[in-house]
FITORTI-484904 format. One record per residue: x, y, z of N, C-alpha, C in turn. Coordinates in steps of 0.02 Angstrom, whole numbers, plus 32768, in hexadecimal, padded with zeros to 4 digits. Layout:
<pts>
XYZXYZXYZ
...
</pts>
This chain:
<pts>
802D7FC2800380017FFC7FFE802D80437FFB
8016806F7FD5804080AE7FD6802E80DD800E
8055811380138041814880448043818A801A
801681B28038800E81F98011802E822E803B
804482668019805F829E803B804382DD801A
80468316803C803083528024806E836E7FFD
8063837C7FBC809983937F94809983DD7F84
805F83FD7F8A805584417F7C8014845E7FA1
801E849B7FB67FE984BA7FDA7FDC85007FBC
7F9985157FC07F88855A7FA67F4B85767FCE
7F4485B97FC67F0D85D67FEB7EFE86167FC2
7EBB862A7FCE7EA586657FB07E7286897FE0
7E7386CA7FED7E3D86E980117E2F87277FEF
7DF2873E7FF17DDD877C7FCE7E0487BB7FE4
7E0B87EE7FC07E2D88287FDB7E0288518006
7DBB884B80047D918877802F7D9A885C8076
7DB3888780A37DB6887D80EC7D77889B8109
7D57887481347D24888E815F7D35888581AA
7D3488BD81CA7D4A88C2820F7D1088BA823B
7D1F88B382797CEA88B282AC7CC588F682B1
7CED892982A67CD1896D82A77CA289798269
7CB3895982357C84895C81F67C42893A8206
7C488901822A7C0588DE823C7BDD8908826F
7BFD892A829B7BD8894E82D07BB1898782B5
7BC1899A82717B9689D3824F7B5689B98236
7B51897582287B14895A820C7AEF892B8237
7B0B891D82747AE088F582A67AF7890882ED
7AD088F5831E7ADD890A83617B1788DA837E
7B5388F283747B8B88C883897BC888FA8395
7BFB88DF83B07C38890983BE7C7488DC83B2
7CAE88FA83A67CEC88D783A17CFA88AE83E1
7CED88C984197CFA88AA84537CCE8869845E
7C8E887284527C61883284517C7787FA8426
7C88880A83E97CA287D683B97CDF87B583D1
7D1187E283DE7D5487C983F47D52879C8431
7D2A87B384647D27878A84A27D0787468491
7CD78743846A7CB58701845C7CD086D6842E
7CF786F083FA7D1786CA83C37D5986D283B6
7D7B870A83CE7DBF871A83BE7DC887378378
7D97874083517D9A875E830B7D9E87A6830E
7DCC87C482EA7DD1880B82DF7DB88826829D
7DC287F5826D7DB1880882237DA687CA81FE
7D8887CE81C57D7C879281937D7987B2814A
7D7D878581217D79879A80D97D37878980BC
7D1687B680977CDC87AA80737CDE87BA8028
7CC2878D80027CC987967FBD7CA387D77FAB
7CCA88017F7F7CA9883C7F607C8588267F20
7C4188317F257C1388167EEF7C2588347EAA
7C5088697EA87C6288857E657C9F88647E4A
7CBA882F7E6B7CF4880D7E567CD887C77E37
7D0687A67E1E7CF687637E027CF487297E34
7D05873A7E6F7D1087007EA27CC986E57EB4
7CCB86A17EB47C9686717ECD7CBA863C7EF0
7C93860A7F0A7CB485D67F2A7CDF85AD7EFB
7CCC859E7EBD7CF3857F7E8E7D2F85A87E7A
7D2885E77E6E7D5F860E7E537D94860F7E85
7D83861C7EC97DB586257EFE7DD885DD7F03
7DB585A67EFA7DD285687EFB7E02855A7EC4
7DF485757E8B7E2185747E4E7E6085977E60
7E5F85D27E7C7E9985FC7E8A7EC685D97EBD
7EA885BA7EF37EC985957F227EEF855B7F00
7ECB85387EDB7EE184FD7EB97F1F85077E8D
7F16853F7E607F4F854F7E3A7F9285577E5F
7F8C85787E997FCE85817EC27FE5853F7ED9
7FB585137EF27FCC84D27F0C7FEA84A77ED4
7FCD84A97E9C7FEA84817E63803184967E51
803584D87E4E807784F77E3D80AC84E27E6D
809484E47EB180CC84D17EE780D984897EE7
80A884617ECF80AE84147ECC80DA84057E96
80E984367E648117842A7E2980FE83F27E01
80BE83F27DF480A083C47DC6807983EB7D90
806B83C47D59804183E57D267FF883DC7D3B
7FCA84097D2F7F8484007D447F6583C27D25
7F7A83AF7CEB7F6283757CCD7F7883327CED
7FA483387D1C7FB882FE7D447F8882F17D80
7F5E831E7D8D7F2983107DBD7EFB82DB7DB0
7EF682AA7DD47EC9826F7DC87E8182747DE2
7E7A829E7E187E3982A87E347E3682E97E59
7DFE83077E587DEF83487E7A7DBC83377EB4
7DCB834A7EF17D9B83437F297D91838D7F41
7D5383A07F3D7D3C83E57F517D0F83E87F8C
7D2584057FC27D00840B80017CDF84538007
7CA28455800F7C7E8497801F7C37848A8039
7C2184B9805E7BD684BB806D7BB484F18046
7BD78519801E7BBE85567FFE7BCE854F7FB3
7BB5851F7F8D7BC985167F417BA9854B7F19
7BC285577EE47BAB85897EB77B63857A7E9E
7B56853B7E997B1685217E7C7AFB84EE7EAF
7AB984E27EB57AA184B17EDE7AB8846B7EC1
7AB784657E7C7ADB842E7E5B7AE9844E7E16
7B1F84367DF17B5384067E0B7B7F84297E3B
7BA983FE7E577BD684177E877C10843B7E6D
7C3A845D7E987C7384837E7F7CAA845B7E63
7CB184177E737CE783F27E587CEB83F27E0E
7CB783EB7DEC7CB783E97DA47CC584327D85
7CB084697DAE7CC084A87D987D0B84B27D9C
7D2C849D7DD07D7484A27DD57D98847B7D9F
7D8184407D8C7D9E84187D567D9E84437D19
7D64845F7D087D61848A7CCB7D8584CD7CD3
7D8784EB7D057DAC852A7D167DF585257D0B
7E1184E67D217E5784D77D1F7E6D84BE7CDB
7E3D84AB7CB47E4784927C707E6B844D7C75
7E5584267CB07E6D83DF7CB37E4483B07C8D
7E6283807C6E7E3E834E7C497E0283307C76
7DE683017C5A7DA382E67C7A7DB582BB7CB3
7DD982DA7CE97DE282B47D257DA782B57D50
7D9C82837D7C7D62827D7DAA7D6682B77DDA
7D2E82D27DE97D2783087E1E7CF082F17E51
7D0382F97E917CDD82E07EC77CCB831B7EF3
7C9183277F0C7C7D83597F387C6D833C7F80
7C8B83617FAF7C8383497FF97C5B837E801D
7C22836680437C00839A80657BFA838980AE
7C36839480CF7C3C838681167C5383C78138
7C428403811E7C45844481427C87844D815D
7C8C845B81A07CCC846C81BB7CFD843381BC
7CE483F781B87D1083BB81B07D1F83AC8169
7D0683D381407D0C83BF80F37D5583AC80DC
7D8083DB80EC7DC983D380D27DE6838E80F3
7DD9838081307DF18349814F7DD68307812C
7D94830D811F7D7082D880FA7D9182D180B3
7D98830980927DB48304804F7DFB82EA804E
7E1F8301807E7E6882E780897E67829C8092
7E3B828480B97E37823A80C37E2582168086
7DF1822E80607DDF821180207E1B820D7FF1
7E4382477FE87E7782467FBC7EB082177FD4
7EBA821280137EEB81E8802E7ED9819C8023
7E97818B80247E8D814480187E9581347FCA
7E8381647FA07E8C81567F5A7ED4814C7F48
7EFF81737F687F4A816E7F587F6581307F7B
7F5381247FB57F6D80E37FD77F5F80AA7FB7
7F2180A07F947F0C80637F707F3280627F30
7F4E80987F167F7180957ED77F4780AD7E9B
7F0880B97EA87ED980CE7E707EEF81137E54
7F0581437E777F1581847E617F5881977E80
7F8281BF7E5D7FC281DA7E747FBB821D7E91
7F94824A7E6C7F9382927E817F4882A67E89
7F3482BC7EC37EF082CE7ED17EF2831C7EE8
7EC883407ED17EBE83897EE37E86838D7F11
7E9383A97F497E6283B07F827E5883FA7F8E
7E1984137F8D7E0984597F927DD584627FCA
7DDD84937FF17DA584AB801E7D9F84F48012
7D61850780017D51854B7FED7D09855E800B
7D04859D801D7CBF85B280387CB085FD8028
7C76860680147C56864C800B7C1E864E803E
7C2F866380797BFD866580AD7BDA86AC80A9
7BFE86E180977BDB872580A07B9D872B8078
7B96870680427B5C870A80197B1D86EA803C
7B2886C580707AF286A980947AE686B580DD
7AFD86EF80F27AF4870281377AC4873A8142
7AA68739817E7A76876981927A9987A481B8
7AA787D781947ACC881081B07A9F884081D0
7A70882D81FE7A4C884F82297A5D8839826F
7A40886082A47A4E884D82E27A35880B82F5
7A0087F682D279DE87B082DD7A14877B82D0
7A3E8785829B7A6A875382897AB3875B82A4
7AC2878B82CF7B04879C82DD7B2A87648301
7B08873983297B32870483467B5186D28317
7B3986CB82DC7B5286A082AA7B7F86CA8278
7B5F870582617B7D872B82277BBE874A823A
7BD3875582797C12877382847C4C87448282
7C388703827E7C6B86D082807C8F86BB8241
7C6586BE820C7C7A869D81CC7C9C86CD8198
7CC986AE81777CEB86D681407CEF86A68102
7D0786C980CA7D0F86A480897D568693807E
7D68866280567DAA864F80467DAB860F802B
7DEE85F880167DF785B67FF87E3E859D8007
7E488561800E7E88854380177E8D84FE7FF0
7EC184E97FDD7ECF84AA7FB67F0C848A7FC4
7F0C84487FB57F46841C7FC17F4683E87F85
7F8583DF7F6E7F9083A97F3E7FB083727F68
7F8F83377F627FAA82FB7F827FC782CC7F4D
800282B47F5B802682857F2C804182507F52
805182197F27807081DC7F4480B281EE7F67
80BE81D77FA080FB81E57FC7812F81B07FB6
816D81C87FA981A181957F9D81C081807FDB
81BE81AD801081DE8199804E81B0816E807C
81C3813A809381A0810F80C18198812E80FF
81608133811C8153814C8165814881998165
814781B98129813A8202813080FB820E8106
80DD824D810C80A4825880EE8069824F811D
802F824581017FF0823A81247FF581F78148
7FF781F781897FFC81B381AC7FBD819681B3
7F8681BE81CA7F4081A481CE7F0C81DD81D2
7ECF81CE81C37E9681FC81CA7E6181DA81F7
7E37820082147E0281E482427DC78211823C
7D9081EA822A7D50821682197D1581F98242
7CEB822A82597CB1821B827E7C75824A826D
7C3B8232827F7BFD825D827A7BC7824682AE
7B9A827282BB7B65826982EC7B2C828F82D8
7AFB827282AD7AC88299828D7A9382AA82B5
7A8F829182F27A5982A983247A5882F48330
7A93831583257A9D835C83307A9E837F82F1
7A84836682B57A89838782777A6A83C88275
7A3083D482947A12841482927A28844982C2
7A5B843582EC7A73846483207AA484958300
7ABA848682C57AE684B6829C7AD884A88254
7AA784D1823A7A8C84BC81F57A7784F481D3
7A6F84F081917A4F851F81677A2384FD8132
79E18508813579B184E781077996851780D4
79B2851B809479A3854A806679C785428029
79C785737FFA79E2856E7FB57A2D857F7FB7
7A44858A7F7C7A9085997F747A9F85DB7F72
7AE285EE7F6D7AFA862D7F767AEB865F7F3F
7AD286467F067ABF86727ED07A7E86967EE2
7A57867A7F097A1D86A57F227A0E868B7F66
7A2A86B77F917A2D869D7FDF7A0D86D08008
7A2B86D180447A0486F1807B79F8873D8070
7A28876B805D7A1587B2805079DB87B7801F
79E387967FE479AE87967FB0796D87837FC3
797087447FE4792D87287FFE790D874F8033
79368770805E7916879C809378F887D58078
791E87EF804078FF8831802278BE88237FF9
78BF87EB7FD9788487D87FB1784D87B97FDA
785F879B80127828877B803B782D87858081
782587C58096782C87D780DD780487B2810B
781F8794813B77FD876C816E782A876481A8
7809875C81E4783187548223785D8716822A
783586D98218785B869A82237867867E81DC
78A5868E81C378B8867C818278EA86428187
78E286088167790D85C78172794885CE814B
79608603812D799885FC80FB79DA861E8117
79DA863481537A1B8647816E7A2A861B81A6
7A70861281AE7A8B85E181DC7A7085E48223
7A6985AE82427A5585A7828B7A8D858682AA
7A9E859882EA7AD28573830F7ABE8576835B
7ABC853C83777AB8853383BF7AFE853983E1
7B11857783EB7B59858083FD7B72855D8435
7B4D8556846A7B64853484AA7B6A84EE849B
7B3D84CB847B7B418486846B7B7D84758440
7B8384A0840A7BBB849783DB7BFE849883FE
7C0784CC84237C4584D8844C7C54849A8479
7C208480849C7C28844884CC7C3D840A84A4
7C1F840084697C2F83C584467C6E83CB8420
7C81840C840A7CBC841383E27CFE840A840E
7CFD8422844D7D39841284777D4283CC848A
7D0A83A984907D0F8360849C7D27833A8462
7D08834984287D19831D83EE7D5C832C83D6
7D75837283D77DB7838283C27DEA835983EB
7DE08355842B7E128330845B7E0D82E6844A
7DD782C684417DCD828184337DF1826E83EF
7DE1829283BC7DFC827D83797E48828B8371
7E6282BF83997EAA82C683987ECC828B83C2
7EAE827A83F67ECD824484197EC881FF83F4
7E8D81FB83CF7E8A81BE83AA7EBF81B88375
7ECC81F083517F0181F383187F4381E58339
7F508201836D7F9581FA838D7F9F81AD83A4
7F6A819583C87F72814D83DA7F74811B83A5
7F528124836F7F5780FD83397F9F80F88316
7FC28132831A8005812F82FD803B812E8338
8028811983748054810B83AC807F814B83BD
805A818383B9807C81C783C8805C81DF8403
808182128427806282308461805A827E8455
803782A0847E802C82E3847280708307846C
80A382F5849280E68312848B8100830C844F
80E982E2841E810682DC83DD80EA831083AD
80B7833183C080988363838F80C2839D838A
80D883AD834480FA83EC833980D184258329
8097841283068069844782F28021842B82EF
7FF2844C83167FAA843983167F87847382ED
7F65846382BA7F3C849182977EF3847C829B
7ECF849A82CB7E88848D82D87E6184B382A3
7E21849A82907DF384C2826A7DE785038295
7DE68539826D7DE38578828C7D96858B8295
7D77857182C87D33857882D87D2485B1830A
7D5585B483397D5385E7836F7D8D85E38396
7DAF861C839D7DEB861E83C07DEE85FD8403
7DB1860884267DAC85F084697DAE85A18469
7D95858184387D97853784327DE085258426
7E05854683F97E4B853583EC7E79853D842D
7E68857484517E8C8581848E7E7F854E84C2
7E3F853584C87E2D850284F57E5284C184EA
7E5484B284AB7E77847084947EC28479849D
7EDF84B484907F2884BB849F7F3684B684E5
7F0E84D585177F1A84CA85597F1184868574
7EDE846285577ED2841B856D7F0F83F48559
7F2F83F9851E7F6583D385097FA983F2851F
7FA4842685447FE78449855D801884598524
7FFC847384EA8024847F84B2803684CA84B9
807484DC84A080918521849F807185468464
807185898468805785AE8432806F859F83F0
80B4858F83E880D4858183AA80BE853E8391
8099851383BB808684D383A3804084D08387
801B850A838D7FDB851483747FD5854D8346
7FB4854183097FAF857C82D97F66859282D7
7F5985D282E17F1785ED82DA7F19863182AE
7EEA863382847EE0866F825D7E9F868D825A
7E70866A82867E2E8686828A7E2286D18291
7E5786EB82B67E56873182C87E4F87588283
7E6E874582507E74876782117E39875281DE
7E25871681E27DFC86FA81AB7DB886E581C7
7DAC86E182087D6E86C6821D7D6C8676820F
7D30865A82117D2B861282067D18860D81B9
7D4785EC81987D3A85DF81507D2985988144
7D10857681787CF1853381707D1F8503814E
7D1384E581127D3784B380F17D7C84D580DD
7D85851380D57DBF853180C07DF3854380FF
7DD9853C81397E068557816D7E418532817D
7E4284EE817B7E7D84C481867EAE84D1814D
7E9784C7810E7ECC84D480D67EEC851880D6
7EC2854D80E47EDC859180EA7F1385968122
7EFF857B815B7F30857D81947F6785518185
7F618514816B7F9E84EC815A7FCA850F8129
7FAD852E80F47FD7855080C97FFF858580E7
7FE385AD8112800185E7812F803485CD815E
802A859F8185805A858181B6809A8567818F
808F8549815580C58530813180F1856C810E
80C5859F80F980EA85D280D4811385FB8107
80FB85FA814B8120861F817B815885F6819C
816585BB817E819D85908196818E856E81DB
8155856A81E8813F8549822B813784FC8223
813684E281E98136849C81DE816E848881AF
8197845381CC81D4843C81A981D283EF81A4
81FF83DC81768209839081678211836B81A9
81E7833881B081E8830A81EC81BB831B8223
819B835C82208172836D8256813083448258
8117833B829080D2831C829880A283538297
8077835882668042838782627FFF83688269
7FD5838282977F94836382A87F5E839C828E
7F31838482617EFA83A982487EBE838C8274
7E8E83B882877E5483A282A47E1B83D3829C
7DDF83BA82967DA183E382827D6583C882A2
7D3383F582AF7CEE83E082CA7CC2841782B0
7C8783F982967C5A842C827E7C12840B8270
7BE5842F824E7BA5841B823D7BA083D2822C
7B6A83B282477B5C836F82347B448343826E
7B5D834282A87BA6835982B67BD483238295
7C10834582767C44831782607C8283338278
7CB68304827B7CF5831782967D2782E8827B
7D6B82FA827C7D9982CD82647DDF82EA8272
7E1482C382657E5982D8826D7E8682B6823A
7EBB82D5822D7EF182B682017F3382C08223
7F55828982277F9C828782427FCD82838208
7FFB82B48207802B82BA81CE806C82C181E9
809D829A81C980E482A281D080FC82C88196
810F8306819E8117833881668155831B813C
8149831280FE817B82FB80D081A7833280B3
</pts>
């Protein structure tokens, strides 16, 4: 059986920066209120006057990852695209990326696991490479949240959290034995599906337009979140799935060189860091700048950590996510 490694990383975030002060002008909130509860200071939102969409942002991140992997785009054997905010209800963004990149008729697979989407996508790619079916797999996480948020005081508890962006990774067959992705671990618990959910149409005609055309008090098209329940489950599942991955590979917490958690809430990341007794330099957080970008958060953070020289060959890198579904997962990597 083969082993896979991450050969190239890329990210893209829109240029439009939205600060907490900007949000305080359109809803009853403050910088202090948002920072205290989430750790977020600013996020990126798509400017609707630009070309950016979920798929377009994914393409931009993917091009960077492919270039850094030093392969030709036509060497991509499979595209895995993770998002909760596709450009269309169907088809998914995977086929759009295949067309935008001008890749031949390779298979394209869409993953709908929200905040855990990139981990799930990474696991799918890893299995295809391990079995020898494919050599190079492109995994993308991209989100356009801003098109579907309720930017009134009613929606502030959710709308202040989310941002737009994309991250991508090229996985390829590892030549070095014992390096690359060591294992992935996935879980779900559907009984809590509606505790963090959105029941409605796609980003092309979403919350702002629907609210304008159909004003009503109880509109089902903007996200709902039971914050306390989500936080309680997140800190428990993060811890469990990290321990699971370490134990599977006969590693200890002391072996972790870099933990990159899904950027859901800085308070969750800090809770996990304290529980595992990790130093600041062992945990990478960028939610302060980008907010929660769901499926894009881990690949954006992983790309930035690598760009900043905080991940080096031989390092044990742990990725972990928890989100709507509830779904959660981890990936244990020995950086090649």
